[in-house]
N, C-alpha and C positions, 0 to 999 in steps of 0.2 A: 487660154480655158475660156476668156469671158467672151471673145469673139468668138471661140466655136459654138457656147451655146445659141450666141446671137443668131446663129447660121439653122440651127436644129430647126426642118419644117415641124409646121405645126405646132411650133413654141412660141405662147403670147406673153407679152411681157410688158408690153405699153397699152396706151388709149388704142383699143382696136378692136377687131371683130370677125369672128369667122361660122362656119355654117354652125358650130354647137354651141360658141358662147362669145358674149361680150364684156370686155374691158373699160371702165373709166375709174379715172380716179380725178381732182384736181387739188391746189394746196388752197389751205383756208386762211384765216386772217392772222395765225400765229407764226407765221415764217415757213421754210422750206417743209415741203412734204413729204413725211415719214414714214407714209403707206408706201408699202410694195405689193405687188398681184402677180399669179402666174396662171396660164391654162398651158399644159401639155397635153396632145393629143397623140395616140399611140403611145402611151407610156410603160414603160418595164417590158415584160415577156408575152402581156397578153395585147393584142391588137386592138379591141373594141376599148381598151382602158384610157381614160382620161384623168389628170392628175389637174387638179385646182388647187388653190394657195392664197391665202391672205393674210398679209404679215403688218404689222400697226409697232412702229417703233416711239420708242419714248426715251428721254434722256437726251443728253446734248450729241451725243453720236449714234444716236437711234434711227437715222437714216441710212447710217452704214451698216449696220447690225440688220435691219430689215430687209436690206439689197442683196447680204452676203447670206440670210437666210433663202433666201429667194432661190439663189444661185446653188447653194450648195445642199441646201437638204433635199429636195426630190432627188438628186444626185445620189447621195446618203439610203435614202430609201427606195430607189430604184435595184442597187446593189445588194443591198439585204432581199430584198424581194427575189430579185434573180435565183440569189441561193437558195433562200426557203424553195421556190417553185422547181429547184433541183430535187430537194429532198424529198419533195412532195407535192402531190396534185391540186393543188386550189382550185375548190370547185365555187357553187354557189355560196353566198354569203349573206346575211342580214345586217339591216342596218344599227349601230352600235356610235357608241362615244369613246374613244382611246385617251390616253395621257396619263398623267402621274393617279391622278383621284380614279381611273378605272385599275390601273395598277393595284394601287391598295386596298380597294374593294374586289376585283376579279380576282386575285390570288386567294384570298381568305372564303371568299363566297359567291362562285360563279353565280350569274344574273340573266334570266332568260331576256331575250333580245325583242324587237317589237318587226313583226313582219307588217312593211305599210303597205300593201295592198289588203291584208287579209284582215288586219289588227289582232289576230292570234300571236301568243308569246310562244317561245322555244327557245330550249337551250343552246348555248352559240359551241360550233362545231369544233373539230381537229385545226380546221381549214381555217377557223375564224381564228383560233390561237395562234396559227401562223405569222397571220397578216397582224395581229397584234404583236406578237414579236420582234416583226419587222419594224412595227411606226417606231414601239417601246426604242429600240435600237439606234437607230438612224434619230429619233431626237435626242437621247446621249450623245450620241457622235457630234451634233449639231452641237450641244451646249459644251461641250469641253473644247472641241475647235475653237469657238469663241472667246473661252475663258483661256487660251493660248494665242490669239491672235497677235501678230506684234503687234500691225497697226491699227488695231481698232480697239477703244478703251469700253470696254462693257461695265464698269466699275460703277458706274456710276448710268448705265445705258441697256436698251436691253429689246425685244419685242415680244409680241404675242405669236400665234401661229395657229391658223386654224387650216387644216387641209383634208381635201376630200378627193377620193379615188372611186370615180363612177367606172365599174366593169358590168356591161350589160345592164340588168334593173339595179343592182346589187350599189350602192354605197359602202365603202370603207372610210372610218373616220377618224381624224387624229387632231386633237387639239391642248393647247397649253396659253393659259391668259384667259382673258376677258373677248376674246374675238369670239363673233359666233357663227354659227352656218346653220340656217333657216330653209326650209323646204318648203316650196308653195306646192299643196296637193286643194283637190277638190273634196268635197263634202258631199253628204247625199243629197244636197239641192241643190248641187254641182255650183256651189259658190268657192270663192278663192279662197283659203287658209294659210295662213302662216305658221308652220310646226318646227319648233325651236329641237334641231338635234345635238347641241353639242350642253355643257356645264360650264358655265364661268368659272373657270380658276381662279377665287381670290384668297386676299389670308382669310378673309372672314369664315371659309368656309369651313365647317366643323370637320371634314373629312381629311381637309389638308391638312389640318391642326395634329395628327396621327401621324403624317409621312413622317421620316428621316430627313436632316438636312444632307442634302447631295455632299 
């Protein structure tokens, strides 16, 4: 399986670059580099889709966990996405963050999401809900697979995950943990400014305290 993944055109996971992306990481002074990353062009049923992911491992086996998530999570997400696409036509979306916090808040009180081009708010669409379900199913399936993995000890190890699907001008984001997705955009003075797209999911976050145990 791993050999086949390495042969997929447009799938970058080592220090490299393409026309649409550049990847680079290096070990620090702590020892083994526990970070993993991926850019996958022509991802899923939509030809103009690009999948990006960064995974920060922690604990004794963190480097193994992050690599496993890098290789398996995109496959799970694509599988759920293809099923959702076969059930409904997915159209244009607006940027938002996903993950456990979004699940808890969104199910009780759907919130407007921001259109980054115009700064206006609008309510999420049914198409957004389909994408949201695909992300949540993939993250849950990945977590279960890690818990049952025969060779990777996840008791004291794990990984964050920040994932982005770019489809045309739309960004669909799913994250777990405190790795961030940051967008560079121009303000009215044409200055480049950083816009954080994700919310750090930490145990101290009030909404995290309301979530049931997995």
